[in-house]
Every structure is written in C-alpha cells, then in structure tokens.
C-alpha positions in Angstrom: -1.3 -21.8 4.6 0.3 -19.5 2.0 0.7 -20.8 -1.6 4.5 -20.5 -1.5 4.8 -22.7 1.6 2.4 -25.2 0.0 4.5 -25.5 -3.1 7.7 -26.1 -1.1 6.0 -28.7 1.0 4.8 -30.6 -2.2 8.3 -30.6 -3.7 9.8 -31.9 -0.4 7.3 -34.7 -0.1 7.8 -36.1 -3.6 5.7 -38.0 -6.0 5.1 -41.0 -3.8 3.6 -39.0 -1.0 1.4 -37.2 -3.4 0.1 -40.5 -4.8 -0.6 -41.7 -1.3 -2.5 -38.5 -0.5 -4.8 -39.1 -3.5 -5.6 -42.6 -2.3 -6.0 -41.7 1.4 -7.2 -38.1 1.8 -7.3 -38.4 5.5 -3.5 -38.3 5.8 -3.2 -35.1 3.8 -0.2 -32.8 4.1 0.4 -31.2 7.4 -1.7 -28.1 8.2 0.0 -24.7 7.8 0.7 -22.3 10.8 -2.2 -21.1 12.9 -3.4 -17.5 12.2 -1.7 -16.4 15.4 1.6 -18.1 14.5 1.3 -16.5 11.1 0.9 -13.1 12.6 4.1 -13.8 14.7 5.9 -14.8 11.5 4.9 -11.8 9.7 6.0 -9.4 12.4 9.4 -11.2 12.5 9.6 -10.9 8.6 9.2 -7.2 8.9 11.8 -6.9 11.6 14.1 -9.1 9.5 14.1 -6.4 6.8 16.0 -4.1 9.2 12.9 -2.4 10.8 13.8 -1.8 14.4 10.3 -2.4 16.1 7.1 -3.9 15.0 3.7 -4.3 16.8 0.5 -5.8 15.3 -3.0 -6.3 16.6 -5.9 -8.4 15.0 -9.5 -8.4 16.1 -11.6 -11.3 15.1 -15.4 -11.1 14.4 -16.0 -12.4 17.9 -14.0 -9.6 19.4 -11.0 -11.6 20.5 -7.7 -9.8 20.1 -4.5 -11.4 19.0 -1.1 -9.3 19.3 2.4 -9.9 18.2 5.6 -7.9 18.5 9.2 -8.2 17.1 12.4 -6.2 17.5 13.2 -3.5 20.0 11.6 -0.2 21.1 15.0 1.4 21.7 18.1 0.4 19.9 20.2 1.9 22.7 18.7 -0.1 25.6 17.2 -3.1 23.8 13.8 -2.4 25.5 11.1 -4.7 24.1 8.3 -3.4 22.0 5.1 -2.8 23.8 2.0 -4.2 22.2 0.2 -1.1 23.5 2.7 1.4 22.6 1.7 4.8 21.2 2.7 5.9 17.7 2.1 8.9 15.6 -1.1 8.3 13.4 0.0 10.4 10.5 -2.2 10.3 7.5 -4.5 7.8 8.9 -6.0 10.9 10.6 -7.4 11.7 7.2 -10.1 9.2 7.8 -11.0 11.1 10.9 -11.3 14.3 9.2 -13.3 12.7 6.3 -15.7 11.2 8.8 -16.4 14.5 10.5 -17.0 16.2 7.1 -19.6 13.5 6.2 -21.1 13.9 9.6 -21.6 17.6 8.9 -23.2 16.9 5.5 -25.6 14.5 7.2 -26.6 17.5 9.5 -27.0 19.8 6.6 -24.2 22.1 7.6 -22.2 21.8 4.4 -22.4 19.9 1.1 -19.8 17.9 -0.6 -20.5 20.0 -3.7 -19.8 23.3 -1.9 -16.7 24.9 -3.5 -13.6 25.8 -1.5 -14.3 29.5 -2.3 -17.7 29.1 -0.6 -16.1 28.5 2.7 -12.6 30.0 2.2 -13.0 32.8 -0.3 -9.7 33.8 -2.0 -7.6 31.2 -0.1 -7.1 28.9 -3.2 -5.9 31.3 -5.9 -2.9 32.0 -8.2 -0.8 30.1 -10.6 -3.8 28.3 -12.1 -5.2 27.3 -8.6 -9.0 28.2 -8.6 -11.0 27.6 -5.4 -14.2 28.2 -7.3 -13.8 25.1 -9.3 -12.6 22.7 -6.5 -15.2 21.2 -4.2 -15.2 19.6 -0.8 -15.5 16.2 -2.5 -12.5 16.8 -4.6 -10.4 17.6 -1.5 -11.6 14.4 0.3 -10.8 12.3 -2.8 -7.5 13.7 -3.8 -8.9 14.9 -7.2 -8.4 18.6 -6.6 -5.0 18.7 -8.5 -3.6 20.9 -5.6 0.1 20.4 -5.2 1.9 19.9 -1.9 4.6 22.3 -0.8 5.2 21.0 2.7 8.7 21.3 4.1 10.5 18.1 4.9 13.9 16.6 5.6 15.9 14.3 3.4 19.2 14.3 5.6 20.0 14.1 9.3 21.2 17.6 9.1 17.9 18.9 7.8 16.1 16.9 10.5 17.9 18.5 13.3 17.4 22.0 11.8 13.7 21.6 11.1 12.3 19.3 13.7 10.9 22.0 16.1 9.8 24.5 13.5 6.1 25.4 13.8 4.1 26.0 10.5 0.6 27.4 10.7 -1.9 25.9 8.3 -2.4 29.1 6.3 1.4 29.1 5.7 1.3 25.7 4.3 -1.6 26.5 1.9 0.0 29.6 0.8 3.2 27.8 -0.1 1.1 25.3 -2.2 -0.4 28.3 -4.0 3.0 29.2 -5.3 2.9 26.1 -7.5 0.7 25.3 -10.6 -1.8 22.4 -10.0 -1.1 19.0 -11.2 -1.7 18.4 -14.9 -5.5 17.8 -14.8 -8.7 19.6 -14.0 -10.4 19.1 -10.7 -12.3 15.8 -10.7 -10.5 14.6 -13.8 -7.3 13.0 -12.2 -5.9 11.8 -9.0 -3.0 13.1 -7.0 -2.3 12.8 -3.3 -2.7 16.1 -1.6 -2.0 16.8 2.0 -2.8 20.5 1.4 -6.2 19.4 0.4 -6.8 18.0 3.9 -5.3 21.2 5.6 -8.0 23.0 3.6 -10.7 20.6 5.0 -9.5 21.3 8.6 -10.0 24.9 7.9 -13.4 24.3 6.4 -14.6 22.3 9.5 -13.5 25.1 11.7 -15.5 27.7 9.6 -18.6 25.5 9.6 -18.5 24.5 13.2 -16.6 27.4 15.0 -14.3 24.7 16.6 -10.9 23.4 15.4 -11.1 20.1 13.6 -9.3 18.2 16.3 -12.1 19.3 18.8 -14.7 18.0 16.5 -12.9 14.8 16.1 -12.7 14.5 19.8 -16.4 15.3 20.5 -17.8 13.2 17.4 -15.7 10.2 17.4 -13.1 9.6 20.1 -15.4 10.3 23.1 -18.5 8.4 21.8 -16.2 5.3 21.0 -14.1 5.5 24.2 -11.0 6.0 22.2 -9.0 7.4 25.1 -5.6 6.3 23.7 -6.0 8.6 20.7 -4.9 12.1 21.4 -4.1 15.3 19.5 -0.7 16.5 20.6 -0.7 19.9 18.9 2.8 21.4 18.7 4.3 19.0 21.3 7.3 17.1 20.0 6.8 14.1 22.4 4.4 11.1 22.7 2.8 9.5 25.7 4.4 6.5 27.2 4.9 3.7 26.4 6.1 4.3 22.9 8.9 3.0 20.7 11.7 5.2 19.6 11.2 6.1 15.9 13.9 5.8 13.4 14.7 7.0 9.9 17.1 5.3 7.6 18.7 8.0 5.4 21.3 5.6 3.9 23.9 3.1 4.8 25.2 3.8 8.3 22.8 6.7 8.7 19.9 5.6 10.9 18.7 8.5 13.1 16.3 8.6 16.0 13.6 11.1 14.7 11.1 10.7 17.7 11.6 14.2 18.9 9.9 16.5 16.4 6.8 18.7 15.7 4.9 17.3 12.5 5.1 19.9 9.8 1.3 19.9 9.5 0.7 19.7 13.2 -3.1 20.4 12.8 -3.6 17.3 10.8 -0.6 15.0 11.6 -0.1 15.5 15.5 -2.4 12.6 16.4 -1.1 9.8 18.4 -2.9 6.4 18.9 -2.4 2.8 19.6 -3.2 -0.4 17.6 -6.1 -1.0 20.0 -7.7 2.4 19.2 -7.0 2.3 15.5 -8.6 -1.1 15.2 -11.7 0.1 17.1 -12.1 3.3 15.1 -11.9 1.4 11.7 -14.4 -1.2 12.9 -16.9 1.3 14.1 -16.6 3.2 10.8 -17.1 0.2 8.7 -19.9 -1.4 10.7 -22.0 1.9 10.5 -21.7 3.4 14.0 -20.3 6.6 12.8 -22.2 7.4 9.6 -25.6 6.7 8.2 -25.7 4.2 5.3 -26.0 6.8 2.6 -22.9 8.7 3.8 -20.8 5.5 4.4 -21.8 4.4 0.9 -20.6 7.8 -0.5 -17.4 7.5 1.4 -16.8 4.1 -0.3 -17.3 5.3 -3.8 -13.8 5.0 -5.3 -11.7 6.2 -8.1 -8.3 4.6 -9.3 -5.2 6.0 -7.7 -2.2 7.3 -9.8 0.2 4.8 -11.4 3.0 5.9 -8.9 0.8 5.0 -5.8 -0.3 1.8 -7.5 3.2 0.5 -6.8 2.3 0.7 -3.1 -1.4 -0.2 -3.4 -1.6 -2.7 -6.3 -5.1 -2.2 -7.8 -5.9 0.3 -5.0 -8.8 2.8 -5.3 -9.5 5.9 -3.2 -12.8 6.9 -1.8 -13.4 9.8 0.6 -10.6 9.5 3.1 -10.6 5.6 2.6 -8.6 3.3 0.5 -10.0 0.2 -1.0 -7.7 -2.7 -1.7 -8.2 -6.3 -3.0 -7.8 -9.4 -0.8 -6.2 -12.5 -2.2 -9.0 -14.6 -0.6 -11.7 -12.7 -2.3 -13.4 -9.4 -1.8 -11.7 -6.1 -0.8 -10.8 -4.3 2.5 -10.7 -0.8 3.5 -7.7 1.2 5.0 -5.6 4.3 5.2 -2.1 3.9 6.1 0.1 6.5 7.7 3.7 7.4 7.8 5.5 10.3 9.6 8.5 10.9 11.7 9.7 7.5 11.5 6.4 5.7 12.3 5.0 3.7 9.4 1.4 2.0 10.0 -0.7 -0.1 7.8 -4.2 -1.2 8.7 -7.2 -3.0 7.2 -10.8 -3.8 8.0 -13.2 -5.9 6.1 -16.2 -4.4 4.4 -18.7 -5.4 7.2 -16.2 -4.1 9.9 -16.0 -7.5 11.7 -12.3 -8.3 11.2 -9.5 -5.7 11.4 -5.8 -5.6 11.7 -3.2 -2.9 12.3 0.6 -3.1 12.2 2.8 -0.2 13.3 6.5 -0.1 12.5 8.8 2.3 14.4 11.3 2.8 11.6 11.0 4.2 8.0 13.3 2.6 5.5 12.8 5.3 3.1 16.4 5.8 1.8 15.7 3.8 -1.4 12.6 3.0 -3.4 13.5 -0.8 -3.0 13.5 -0.5 0.8 10.3 1.3 0.9 8.6 -1.3 -1.4 10.0 -4.2 0.8 8.6 -2.6 4.0 5.3 -1.9 2.3 4.9 -5.3 0.8 5.7 -7.1 4.0 3.4 -5.1 6.1 0.6 -5.4 3.4 1.2 -9.2 3.6 0.7 -9.2 7.2 -2.7 -7.3 6.8 -3.9 -9.7 4.1 -2.9 -12.8 6.1 -4.8 -11.5 9.1 -8.0 -10.5 7.2 -8.2 -13.8 5.3 -7.5 -16.0 8.4 -10.5 -18.0 9.5 -9.9 -17.7 13.3 -7.4 -16.3 15.8 -6.8 -17.6 19.4 -6.3 -15.2 22.2 -2.6 -15.3 23.1 
C-alpha cells in the first residue's frame, strides 16, 4: 500500500477506529491493492496524464509475468494497446553496446583505458576535443565531455522535413567536433553524450571487423533467444503489432511521428518488446552475459549532472547502466530510452530476479512540467513493481 493511500484511509476511519485497531490488531485496516492491481492503476495514471498508450510488464522472481495496458494504440481507430507491441528501444540500446564492449575487454581485445585515438586516430580533434585524453571508459560513463550535435525536430514542420534524412555516424561525430567540449576535463565531470556511444559503435567495428549491431545480435540476442529485438537500420517502420507513436509539440499540436528514421540509426534503430527488454536486463544483472569482474566494473557509478538529477533523483551512472534508489530499500538498475514518440522506463533488482518495463507511445515533451509528470509517473510504476512482494499471473 502506498503511504499516501494509507494516510487517506487513516483520516477517513477516524480516531475511534484507530483506538479499536490498537486494542484488536486482528481487525486492522483493509489491505491495499494487490501488486497486479497496482500495476493496472499505475498504467491508467500514466494514461490519465494525456499519454495515448501505455503497456507494462513485470517479471517476478519465480518467472511469472504480469502485464497491464491502458489507452489506445491508434488515436484514429481506437485500437487497443497490445501487451506484446514493438517500440523503439532508443537509448536503452546503450546498455547493449556497453555489454559488448565489456565482453571484448574480457576477451582481451580492448582495454577500457584505451584512448579513442588508439582506435580512431584523428577522429576526435579540434575546438579543444582531444581523442588522446579520452578513454573508452569515459565514453561508456558519459565523462568524456564530448558534446552532442545531433539534428532534431522541435516543430511538426521540422519533423516532416527531417524524418527520412539519413546521417552516417561519421557525419554526426564531425558535427560534434565543431563544438567545444563541456566545461570539464575527461573523467572530471558528467554530461550525457550520444556522440560518445556513436564512437563506441565505431570502436566495436574496428576491434571486431563487424558492425556493432551484428556483434550485439551474435553475442546477446541469439544466446538469450531475444527474437523480438531487431535492428531496423534505415527503415522508418516497425514490425507489427505496434502502437502509433505521438509527439506533443504544444496545445492542439499532437503529431503521429511513427514514420521516421532515427537520426543515429546505427545506435537508435533497435526495436524491442517489454518481454525482451525484461529478459535482457535480468540476464545482464544475474551474470549470464558478463563475468563477475566485468559486471562489477559496469556497476561502478558516478553522480549524474544536476539537470539529469531532476529526472533521476539521486541517480548515478555506471558503464551503460543507471543506478537509482528504491523507496523500500536498496537500489535498482535501468536505462530508459526515448526517441520518436516512444518513451520507455525499466528497472531490475541488483540480483536480476525481479524486473519491470513500461513503454509509452507518446512523448509529452512540450514543457518541462509535462516531461517531469510523465517521467515521475513511469518511475512510480517501476518502483511499485520492484518493491511488491508478489504478482499473480493475470
């Protein structure tokens, strides 16, 4: 039961009932919602904010799955949300990239202390950017100080103009080099950098001779049987079923943005399902993908910036993993993703035994208040799911 609900019940019952409860504990106040009912309430609460479609899946320690959906997958037809619908994985794919890099370190094929110049000589250079001072570890942990210069859209007109434009990774890195680094030396601060992970993709290709998406498929997806996670390349579509993705640009300006090629298609063209995302995170945290030493390295964290703290209160960043505190004690691991209207939050307990994923098919990013409302409601769903004692199969 949530603390807020508990307080409201106490107020309603009154002093006399409280006295009776002290005398006869056996007739204590009614129990709160079951974990499954709480999951359903949390998906409805997200939908009530104005988010068109929501799907969530929780896997308990015994492997039982609970799912809940709310809203619609298509505002034109009213089609219901599928609990097995595909969505763009977006930045959650950074955890896939980080896992491959750490596997390569295990095999002695690279070192986390290798510099960017060692693998990509002359690529990170100019305007104060210096690839001889930035290591693979810095890229993984967003402590490189490299800025982003990724194209994006802030209006419906820009979306329609840019949605099918294809950018090569080298172009995106070159655009970033036109800007000075963030205001700290590598390793001495934290600033989220998509460009850093574009460079990691290029390093994986240099170290293995294969594109990063092929290494992810061979090393992670196939061994785990994650056949609902796919790299779409420059395709602007998703497999079926999927919810239509919407972007709120402002009052009266909600646009279907499903049809688009992600700007960083090498990194952000992955699609997945709540089933596969849960299974990947559980396998990572329970040690099936990395030896204990590499997993411990992945979980060594630093504080995130003050700006990102607003989204992840007391959050810390490891190597492609975010650590966040749980209200019931301890912490959990996650990496949310947001791109092209799809916003997804996830979480897995430290032992990998309990996990949760919630995917929303609308981004309410027109104002900071809307963004925080959506983030906080989804974070509450993850926390309730990970702190629940048990779930019943629906």
